[in-house]
GUBA-483202 format. One record per residue (C-alpha): residue number from 1; residue in three letters; x, y, z negated. Coordinates in steps of 0.5 Angstrom, whole numbers, plus 500, padded with zeros to 3 digits. Layout:
BEGIN
{num->NUM residuo->ALA px->X py->Y pz->Z}
...
END
This chain:
BEGIN
{num->1 residuo->UNK px->663 py->696 pz->349}
{num->2 residuo->UNK px->664 py->699 pz->355}
{num->3 residuo->UNK px->660 py->698 pz->361}
{num->4 residuo->UNK px->662 py->693 pz->364}
{num->5 residuo->UNK px->663 py->688 pz->358}
{num->6 residuo->UNK px->655 py->690 pz->358}
{num->7 residuo->UNK px->654 py->687 pz->364}
{num->8 residuo->UNK px->655 py->678 pz->363}
{num->9 residuo->UNK px->650 py->679 pz->357}
{num->10 residuo->UNK px->645 py->683 pz->360}
{num->11 residuo->UNK px->645 py->678 pz->366}
{num->12 residuo->UNK px->645 py->672 pz->362}
{num->13 residuo->UNK px->638 py->676 pz->359}
{num->14 residuo->UNK px->636 py->678 pz->366}
{num->15 residuo->UNK px->636 py->669 pz->367}
{num->16 residuo->UNK px->633 py->668 pz->361}
{num->17 residuo->UNK px->627 py->673 pz->364}
{num->18 residuo->UNK px->626 py->670 pz->370}
{num->19 residuo->UNK px->625 py->663 pz->368}
{num->20 residuo->UNK px->620 py->665 pz->362}
{num->21 residuo->UNK px->617 py->670 pz->368}
{num->22 residuo->UNK px->616 py->664 pz->372}
{num->23 residuo->UNK px->614 py->659 pz->366}
{num->24 residuo->UNK px->607 py->659 pz->367}
{num->25 residuo->UNK px->607 py->656 pz->374}
{num->26 residuo->UNK px->610 py->649 pz->371}
{num->27 residuo->UNK px->605 py->651 pz->364}
{num->28 residuo->UNK px->598 py->651 pz->367}
{num->29 residuo->UNK px->601 py->644 pz->372}
{num->30 residuo->UNK px->602 py->641 pz->367}
{num->31 residuo->UNK px->595 py->643 pz->364}
{num->32 residuo->UNK px->592 py->640 pz->370}
{num->33 residuo->UNK px->596 py->634 pz->369}
{num->34 residuo->UNK px->592 py->634 pz->362}
{num->35 residuo->UNK px->597 py->636 pz->357}
{num->36 residuo->UNK px->595 py->642 pz->353}
{num->37 residuo->UNK px->601 py->648 pz->353}
{num->38 residuo->UNK px->603 py->646 pz->345}
{num->39 residuo->UNK px->604 py->639 pz->347}
{num->40 residuo->UNK px->608 py->641 pz->353}
{num->41 residuo->UNK px->612 py->646 pz->349}
{num->42 residuo->UNK px->613 py->640 pz->343}
{num->43 residuo->UNK px->615 py->635 pz->348}
{num->44 residuo->UNK px->620 py->640 pz->353}
{num->45 residuo->UNK px->624 py->643 pz->345}
{num->46 residuo->UNK px->624 py->636 pz->342}
{num->47 residuo->UNK px->628 py->634 pz->349}
{num->48 residuo->UNK px->632 py->641 pz->349}
{num->49 residuo->UNK px->633 py->639 pz->341}
{num->50 residuo->UNK px->635 py->632 pz->342}
{num->51 residuo->UNK px->641 py->635 pz->347}
{num->52 residuo->UNK px->644 py->640 pz->343}
{num->53 residuo->UNK px->644 py->635 pz->337}
{num->54 residuo->UNK px->648 py->630 pz->341}
{num->55 residuo->UNK px->651 py->635 pz->344}
{num->56 residuo->UNK px->653 py->638 pz->337}
{num->57 residuo->UNK px->652 py->634 pz->331}
{num->58 residuo->UNK px->655 py->639 pz->326}
{num->59 residuo->UNK px->649 py->644 pz->328}
{num->60 residuo->UNK px->645 py->640 pz->324}
{num->61 residuo->UNK px->649 py->640 pz->318}
{num->62 residuo->UNK px->650 py->648 pz->319}
{num->63 residuo->UNK px->643 py->649 pz->321}
{num->64 residuo->UNK px->641 py->646 pz->313}
{num->65 residuo->UNK px->646 py->650 pz->309}
{num->66 residuo->UNK px->644 py->657 pz->312}
{num->67 residuo->UNK px->638 py->659 pz->310}
{num->68 residuo->UNK px->637 py->665 pz->314}
{num->69 residuo->UNK px->637 py->661 pz->320}
{num->70 residuo->UNK px->631 py->658 pz->319}
{num->71 residuo->UNK px->627 py->665 pz->319}
{num->72 residuo->UNK px->630 py->664 pz->326}
{num->73 residuo->UNK px->626 py->657 pz->327}
{num->74 residuo->UNK px->620 py->660 pz->326}
{num->75 residuo->UNK px->620 py->666 pz->330}
{num->76 residuo->UNK px->623 py->661 pz->336}
{num->77 residuo->UNK px->617 py->657 pz->334}
{num->78 residuo->UNK px->612 py->661 pz->334}
{num->79 residuo->UNK px->615 py->666 pz->340}
{num->80 residuo->UNK px->614 py->659 pz->344}
{num->81 residuo->UNK px->608 py->656 pz->342}
{num->82 residuo->UNK px->605 py->664 pz->342}
{num->83 residuo->UNK px->607 py->666 pz->350}
{num->84 residuo->UNK px->606 py->659 pz->353}
{num->85 residuo->UNK px->600 py->658 pz->350}
{num->86 residuo->UNK px->598 py->666 pz->353}
{num->87 residuo->UNK px->600 py->665 pz->360}
{num->88 residuo->UNK px->596 py->659 pz->361}
{num->89 residuo->UNK px->589 py->661 pz->359}
{num->90 residuo->UNK px->590 py->668 pz->359}
{num->91 residuo->UNK px->592 py->673 pz->366}
{num->92 residuo->UNK px->599 py->671 pz->366}
{num->93 residuo->UNK px->600 py->679 pz->368}
{num->94 residuo->UNK px->596 py->682 pz->362}
{num->95 residuo->UNK px->599 py->677 pz->358}
{num->96 residuo->UNK px->606 py->678 pz->358}
{num->97 residuo->UNK px->605 py->686 pz->359}
{num->98 residuo->UNK px->602 py->685 pz->351}
{num->99 residuo->UNK px->608 py->681 pz->349}
{num->100 residuo->UNK px->613 py->686 pz->352}
{num->101 residuo->UNK px->609 py->692 pz->347}
{num->102 residuo->UNK px->615 py->687 pz->343}
{num->103 residuo->UNK px->620 py->694 pz->344}
{num->104 residuo->UNK px->616 py->698 pz->339}
{num->105 residuo->UNK px->616 py->691 pz->333}
{num->106 residuo->UNK px->624 py->691 pz->336}
{num->107 residuo->UNK px->625 py->698 pz->334}
{num->108 residuo->UNK px->621 py->697 pz->327}
{num->109 residuo->UNK px->626 py->690 pz->325}
{num->110 residuo->UNK px->632 py->693 pz->327}
{num->111 residuo->UNK px->631 py->698 pz->322}
{num->112 residuo->UNK px->629 py->694 pz->317}
{num->113 residuo->UNK px->633 py->687 pz->317}
{num->114 residuo->UNK px->639 py->690 pz->322}
{num->115 residuo->UNK px->640 py->698 pz->319}
{num->116 residuo->UNK px->641 py->700 pz->327}
{num->117 residuo->UNK px->639 py->708 pz->327}
{num->118 residuo->UNK px->633 py->709 pz->332}
{num->119 residuo->UNK px->637 py->714 pz->337}
{num->120 residuo->UNK px->633 py->718 pz->341}
{num->121 residuo->UNK px->635 py->714 pz->349}
{num->122 residuo->UNK px->632 py->708 pz->344}
{num->123 residuo->UNK px->626 py->713 pz->343}
{num->124 residuo->UNK px->626 py->714 pz->351}
{num->125 residuo->UNK px->627 py->707 pz->353}
{num->126 residuo->UNK px->622 py->704 pz->348}
{num->127 residuo->UNK px->616 py->709 pz->350}
{num->128 residuo->UNK px->617 py->709 pz->358}
{num->129 residuo->UNK px->617 py->701 pz->356}
{num->130 residuo->UNK px->610 py->702 pz->352}
{num->131 residuo->UNK px->607 py->707 pz->357}
{num->132 residuo->UNK px->608 py->702 pz->362}
{num->133 residuo->UNK px->603 py->698 pz->359}
{num->134 residuo->UNK px->598 py->701 pz->357}
{num->135 residuo->UNK px->597 py->704 pz->365}
{num->136 residuo->UNK px->597 py->697 pz->366}
{num->137 residuo->UNK px->592 py->695 pz->360}
{num->138 residuo->UNK px->588 py->701 pz->360}
{num->139 residuo->UNK px->580 py->698 pz->362}
{num->140 residuo->UNK px->578 py->701 pz->369}
{num->141 residuo->UNK px->572 py->705 pz->366}
{num->142 residuo->UNK px->577 py->708 pz->361}
{num->143 residuo->UNK px->578 py->706 pz->353}
{num->144 residuo->UNK px->585 py->703 pz->348}
{num->145 residuo->UNK px->588 py->697 pz->351}
{num->146 residuo->UNK px->587 py->692 pz->346}
{num->147 residuo->UNK px->587 py->684 pz->346}
{num->148 residuo->UNK px->580 py->682 pz->349}
{num->149 residuo->UNK px->581 py->675 pz->349}
{num->150 residuo->UNK px->585 py->670 pz->346}
{num->151 residuo->UNK px->590 py->670 pz->351}
{num->152 residuo->UNK px->591 py->678 pz->349}
{num->153 residuo->UNK px->592 py->676 pz->341}
{num->154 residuo->UNK px->596 py->671 pz->343}
{num->155 residuo->UNK px->601 py->674 pz->348}
{num->156 residuo->UNK px->601 py->680 pz->342}
{num->157 residuo->UNK px->602 py->675 pz->337}
{num->158 residuo->UNK px->608 py->672 pz->341}
{num->159 residuo->UNK px->611 py->679 pz->342}
{num->160 residuo->UNK px->612 py->681 pz->335}
{num->161 residuo->UNK px->616 py->675 pz->334}
{num->162 residuo->UNK px->620 py->674 pz->339}
{num->163 residuo->UNK px->623 py->682 pz->337}
{num->164 residuo->UNK px->624 py->678 pz->330}
{num->165 residuo->UNK px->627 py->672 pz->334}
{num->166 residuo->UNK px->631 py->678 pz->337}
{num->167 residuo->UNK px->634 py->681 pz->331}
{num->168 residuo->UNK px->636 py->675 pz->327}
{num->169 residuo->UNK px->639 py->672 pz->334}
{num->170 residuo->UNK px->643 py->678 pz->332}
{num->171 residuo->UNK px->644 py->679 pz->325}
{num->172 residuo->UNK px->646 py->672 pz->325}
{num->173 residuo->UNK px->651 py->672 pz->330}
{num->174 residuo->UNK px->657 py->670 pz->327}
{num->175 residuo->UNK px->654 py->663 pz->326}
{num->176 residuo->UNK px->657 py->657 pz->330}
{num->177 residuo->UNK px->653 py->657 pz->337}
{num->178 residuo->UNK px->651 py->651 pz->336}
{num->179 residuo->UNK px->647 py->651 pz->330}
{num->180 residuo->UNK px->643 py->658 pz->333}
{num->181 residuo->UNK px->641 py->654 pz->339}
{num->182 residuo->UNK px->639 py->648 pz->335}
{num->183 residuo->UNK px->635 py->653 pz->330}
{num->184 residuo->UNK px->631 py->656 pz->337}
{num->185 residuo->UNK px->629 py->649 pz->339}
{num->186 residuo->UNK px->628 py->645 pz->334}
{num->187 residuo->UNK px->622 py->651 pz->332}
{num->188 residuo->UNK px->620 py->651 pz->339}
{num->189 residuo->UNK px->619 py->644 pz->338}
{num->190 residuo->UNK px->616 py->644 pz->329}
{num->191 residuo->UNK px->611 py->650 pz->331}
{num->192 residuo->UNK px->608 py->647 pz->337}
{num->193 residuo->UNK px->607 py->640 pz->334}
{num->194 residuo->UNK px->604 py->642 pz->328}
{num->195 residuo->UNK px->599 py->646 pz->331}
{num->196 residuo->UNK px->598 py->641 pz->337}
{num->197 residuo->UNK px->597 py->636 pz->332}
{num->198 residuo->UNK px->592 py->641 pz->328}
{num->199 residuo->UNK px->588 py->642 pz->334}
{num->200 residuo->UNK px->588 py->634 pz->336}
{num->201 residuo->UNK px->585 py->632 pz->330}
{num->202 residuo->UNK px->580 py->637 pz->330}
{num->203 residuo->UNK px->578 py->635 pz->337}
{num->204 residuo->UNK px->580 py->642 pz->340}
{num->205 residuo->UNK px->585 py->639 pz->344}
{num->206 residuo->UNK px->587 py->634 pz->348}
{num->207 residuo->UNK px->593 py->628 pz->347}
{num->208 residuo->UNK px->598 py->628 pz->352}
{num->209 residuo->UNK px->595 py->623 pz->357}
{num->210 residuo->UNK px->599 py->616 pz->357}
{num->211 residuo->UNK px->600 py->616 pz->365}
{num->212 residuo->UNK px->608 py->618 pz->364}
{num->213 residuo->UNK px->608 py->618 pz->371}
{num->214 residuo->UNK px->603 py->624 pz->373}
{num->215 residuo->UNK px->606 py->629 pz->369}
{num->216 residuo->UNK px->613 py->627 pz->366}
{num->217 residuo->UNK px->618 py->629 pz->371}
{num->218 residuo->UNK px->615 py->636 pz->371}
{num->219 residuo->UNK px->615 py->636 pz->363}
{num->220 residuo->UNK px->623 py->634 pz->365}
{num->221 residuo->UNK px->625 py->639 pz->369}
{num->222 residuo->UNK px->621 py->645 pz->366}
{num->223 residuo->UNK px->626 py->643 pz->359}
{num->224 residuo->UNK px->632 py->643 pz->364}
{num->225 residuo->UNK px->631 py->650 pz->366}
{num->226 residuo->UNK px->629 py->652 pz->358}
{num->227 residuo->UNK px->634 py->649 pz->355}
{num->228 residuo->UNK px->639 py->654 pz->360}
{num->229 residuo->UNK px->636 py->660 pz->359}
{num->230 residuo->UNK px->635 py->660 pz->351}
{num->231 residuo->UNK px->642 py->659 pz->351}
{num->232 residuo->UNK px->643 py->665 pz->357}
{num->233 residuo->UNK px->638 py->669 pz->351}
{num->234 residuo->UNK px->642 py->667 pz->345}
{num->235 residuo->UNK px->649 py->669 pz->349}
{num->236 residuo->UNK px->646 py->675 pz->351}
{num->237 residuo->UNK px->643 py->677 pz->345}
{num->238 residuo->UNK px->648 py->676 pz->340}
{num->239 residuo->UNK px->652 py->681 pz->344}
{num->240 residuo->UNK px->648 py->688 pz->345}
{num->241 residuo->UNK px->643 py->691 pz->340}
{num->242 residuo->UNK px->637 py->688 pz->339}
{num->243 residuo->UNK px->633 py->694 pz->342}
{num->244 residuo->UNK px->637 py->693 pz->348}
{num->245 residuo->UNK px->636 py->687 pz->348}
{num->246 residuo->UNK px->628 py->687 pz->348}
{num->247 residuo->UNK px->628 py->692 pz->354}
{num->248 residuo->UNK px->632 py->689 pz->358}
{num->249 residuo->UNK px->628 py->683 pz->358}
{num->250 residuo->UNK px->622 py->687 pz->360}
{num->251 residuo->UNK px->624 py->685 pz->367}
{num->252 residuo->UNK px->621 py->678 pz->366}
{num->253 residuo->UNK px->614 py->683 pz->366}
{num->254 residuo->UNK px->616 py->684 pz->374}
{num->255 residuo->UNK px->618 py->677 pz->375}
{num->256 residuo->UNK px->612 py->674 pz->372}
{num->257 residuo->UNK px->607 py->679 pz->376}
{num->258 residuo->UNK px->612 py->678 pz->382}
{num->259 residuo->UNK px->610 py->670 pz->382}
{num->260 residuo->UNK px->602 py->671 pz->380}
{num->261 residuo->UNK px->601 py->675 pz->386}
{num->262 residuo->UNK px->604 py->670 pz->390}
{num->263 residuo->UNK px->601 py->663 pz->387}
{num->264 residuo->UNK px->595 py->667 pz->386}
{num->265 residuo->UNK px->596 py->668 pz->378}
{num->266 residuo->UNK px->594 py->675 pz->379}
{num->267 residuo->UNK px->593 py->681 pz->385}
{num->268 residuo->UNK px->598 py->687 pz->385}
{num->269 residuo->UNK px->594 py->694 pz->384}
{num->270 residuo->UNK px->596 py->701 pz->384}
{num->271 residuo->UNK px->595 py->701 pz->377}
{num->272 residuo->UNK px->600 py->696 pz->376}
{num->273 residuo->UNK px->604 py->698 pz->381}
{num->274 residuo->UNK px->605 py->706 pz->377}
{num->275 residuo->UNK px->606 py->702 pz->370}
{num->276 residuo->UNK px->611 py->696 pz->372}
{num->277 residuo->UNK px->615 py->702 pz->376}
{num->278 residuo->UNK px->616 py->706 pz->368}
{num->279 residuo->UNK px->617 py->699 pz->365}
{num->280 residuo->UNK px->623 py->697 pz->371}
{num->281 residuo->UNK px->625 py->704 pz->369}
{num->282 residuo->UNK px->627 py->703 pz->362}
{num->283 residuo->UNK px->630 py->696 pz->363}
{num->284 residuo->UNK px->635 py->700 pz->368}
{num->285 residuo->UNK px->636 py->705 pz->363}
{num->286 residuo->UNK px->638 py->699 pz->357}
{num->287 residuo->UNK px->642 py->697 pz->363}
{num->288 residuo->UNK px->646 py->703 pz->364}
{num->289 residuo->UNK px->646 py->706 pz->356}
{num->290 residuo->UNK px->652 py->708 pz->351}
{num->291 residuo->UNK px->651 py->705 pz->344}
END
């Protein structure tokens, strides 16, 4: 693929990263209105699923006839449930950083599922990204950057699921676009809805409040943004190698960091700037890499 042919899918991935980088803010506003992030995710993705099903009714049959796409259903669902829950209950920048340990999982999964070679360039980019994450996550007194809370654990789990999501998009790139998009949104609906319902039945999560005017407009606007961003992800990830996709998507960290610093979700420190610089360098190298 020539460099000029890579820019459109790369920019689509950056647009997706922007939406998810700032998604913590509407999710926290919805939680403040009484809507748990799992219920918010289920509602938003259910609406998007309905839109896609109405626009491309054949996608339902195509999805039902393609068992491989159900792996995408589970991967997408786990990605969205874990990430959305994590950025609401945890520190935004920390959760996103743990989510973007994902390049390691992507290379391993791409090798296993797609039989992609692990090139020296990919190793360098991944090393830069992981080094940046390690710098930011290392505790002030020293030690390993290990998950220290449920939010941290959700970040790691979401990153693994997102790596699998990207690899499956690449593997199933020849499937109809409508079927792939529907699989992602069915997953976002089903996994979050099942978890939310189970936790609600246990009394650990409240059901969405009946006063729709207090939260439905924000949820609807968020749903439109998510629909557009996931279609952009589908477009970009289907046209670039999985390890390139995983590193370009690290730009989400930049958007999350800036929005969190601006809106009060985090603060900049020299440690954050140093680690972020390495991550952004990795993303830049991914944008110009030859494959």
